[in-house]
C-alpha positions, 0 to 999 in steps of 0.5 A: 500499499505504502509503495503504491502511494509513492509510485503514484507520486513519480510523474510519467515521464520520470517513471518511463525514463527510470525504466531500462530494457535489455534484449540478450541471447546466449550467443550471436549465431545460429543454424537456420531453423535452430530456436533462438532463446532471448531474455528480455529484462525490465529494470527500474533504475529508481530506489523507489516504486513506480508505475508506468502507463502502457498503451494499446492493450499491450504491456510489452512486446517483442519483434524481429526485423520489426515484425510483432512476434515475427508475424506480419498479422494485423494487430488491433490496437485498443483504447485501453490503458494499463500499467506495469509496477515495479518495486525499487530497483526491481528487475523482471525477466521474461524468457522467450524462444523465436522458432526462426520462421516468420508467420505470413498471414493470407490465404492460406496463412503460412510459416516461412523458415528465416534465410540465412542472414542478419536479423534484429530482435528488439523488445520494448515496453508499451509506453506513449510516445517514446518507446523504451526499448533494446535490440540485438542482432543475431545471425543465421547461417 
């Protein structure tokens, strides 16, 4: 209860800047078709609790070469607002796996294996305005 009161006193522009995002993989090179496991970390760099407002019905997300969750499926943004609460200096980690394929919608919807080359994996906190994000590059061979 006390922490929520303090968090409500921190202005949104300060709360957004206080959160850092990092995305890392266990290595930089993978074989085509090999799953790519990555870790996303969201860290409150302040010693006090904060609440960060998010928009579009999403708290956070990840992309591969700009495709949300490696898919070209159209996403409907909602007017729903939500928020993420962090304790002072808290870090939250999320582990995800990209299977090395892209979802291509159409008739029929299909999954296409990524070609050899470089790909950017990015992660973000779904804040209004400036995105709180990070990115890393991997190579498929």
